[in-house]
C-alpha positions in Angstrom: -17.6 11.5 -40.8 -14.0 11.1 -38.9 -15.2 13.9 -36.5 -18.8 10.9 -36.0 -16.0 8.8 -35.7 -14.4 11.1 -32.6 -16.8 12.0 -31.0 -17.5 8.3 -30.9 -14.6 7.0 -29.7 -14.9 9.8 -26.5 -17.8 8.7 -25.8 -17.2 5.0 -25.5 -14.3 6.4 -23.8 -16.0 8.0 -20.8 -18.7 5.2 -20.2 -15.5 2.9 -20.0 -14.2 5.2 -17.5 -17.5 5.0 -15.4 -17.8 1.8 -16.0 -14.1 0.9 -14.1 -15.0 3.6 -11.4 -18.0 1.8 -10.6 -16.3 -1.6 -10.5 -13.3 -0.1 -8.0 -16.0 1.6 -5.7 -18.1 -1.6 -5.8 -14.7 -3.8 -5.4 -13.4 -1.8 -2.5 -17.3 -2.0 -0.4 -16.5 -5.8 -0.9 -12.9 -5.8 0.4 -14.1 -3.6 3.6 -17.3 -5.6 4.3 -14.8 -8.8 3.5 -12.3 -7.6 6.2 -14.7 -7.0 8.2 -15.9 -9.9 8.2 -13.2 -12.8 8.4 -11.9 -10.3 11.5 -15.2 -10.4 13.3 -15.7 -14.8 12.3 -14.2 -16.7 15.4 -11.2 -16.8 16.2 -12.2 -12.6 17.3 -9.4 -10.4 15.7 -7.4 -13.1 14.2 -6.4 -13.8 10.2 -5.2 -17.2 8.7 -2.4 -16.8 6.3 -5.1 -17.5 3.5 -7.8 -15.2 4.9 -4.5 -12.8 4.6 -3.6 -13.7 1.1 -7.1 -13.6 0.0 -7.1 -10.3 1.6 -3.9 -9.7 0.1 -5.2 -10.0 -3.5 -8.1 -8.8 -3.6 -6.7 -5.6 -2.0 -4.5 -5.7 -5.1 -7.0 -5.9 -7.9 -8.5 -2.7 -6.5 -5.1 -1.0 -6.8 -5.0 -2.4 -10.4 -8.6 -1.4 -11.1 -7.7 2.2 -9.9 -4.5 1.9 -12.4 -6.8 1.0 -14.8 -8.3 4.2 -14.4 -5.5 6.0 -14.2 -4.4 4.4 -18.6 -8.0 5.2 -19.1 -8.2 8.4 -17.7 -4.8 9.7 -19.7 -5.9 7.6 -23.2 -9.4 10.7 -22.5 -7.2 13.5 -21.7 -3.7 13.1 -23.6 -5.1 10.9 -26.6 -2.0 8.3 -25.9 -1.4 5.2 -23.2 1.8 6.1 -21.0 3.7 2.6 -21.3 5.2 3.1 -17.9 1.7 2.8 -16.3 0.9 0.6 -18.9 3.8 -1.5 -16.9 2.8 -0.6 -13.3 -0.4 -2.4 -14.0 1.7 -5.3 -15.1 3.7 -5.5 -12.3 1.2 -5.2 -9.8 -0.9 -7.9 -11.8 2.4 -10.5 -11.0 2.7 -9.2 -7.7 -0.8 -10.3 -7.2 -0.1 -13.6 -8.6 2.7 -14.2 -6.5 1.0 -13.6 -3.9 -1.9 -15.9 -3.5 0.6 -18.2 -5.5 0.8 -22.0 -4.2 4.2 -22.9 -5.0 3.6 -26.5 -4.1 1.3 -26.8 -7.6 3.5 -25.2 -10.1 6.2 -27.0 -11.2 9.6 -25.9 -11.9 9.2 -24.5 -15.7 6.4 -22.3 -14.8 8.5 -20.5 -11.6 11.1 -19.1 -13.9 8.7 -18.1 -16.3 6.7 -16.2 -13.3 10.4 -15.3 -12.5 11.6 -14.3 -16.0 8.4 -12.3 -16.8 8.8 -10.3 -13.3 12.6 -9.5 -13.9 11.6 -8.7 -17.9 8.8 -5.6 -16.5 11.5 -5.2 -13.7 13.9 -4.2 -16.6 11.9 -2.3 -19.0 10.1 -0.3 -16.1 13.2 0.3 -14.9 14.9 1.4 -18.2 11.7 3.4 -18.9 11.6 5.4 -15.9 15.3 5.9 -16.3 15.3 7.7 -19.5 13.1 10.5 -18.6 11.2 11.1 -21.4 7.2 10.3 -21.8 7.1 7.1 -23.6 4.3 6.9 -25.5 2.0 3.8 -27.5 
């Protein structure tokens, strides 16, 4: 019975990895299409700041997808999730949020909260990297 659950878990990991890979491929193609389309539109070869921020945000979404794929792969290979990879994904996600953020619509408390998240993730990432050992969940 335990062997059946193990095989089911492995099958679901493979399905998740394939679905994530498909999402990353289509997102990358869509990102490329968006960049070309925005460069061709008038004014030719010029991008507004808002368009650049949209492209950077989209680019970071693709990177998050790649990092999530790395987490799925490490779980499939070692049956563990490496903490530094999860922290990296979280840092990319918060960086994306900060890049596309409209600070004029945020309260001071929200800004302090985002700053606290950035500091906490940075300290945790540094602590796990400085330690040198492989922390696993």
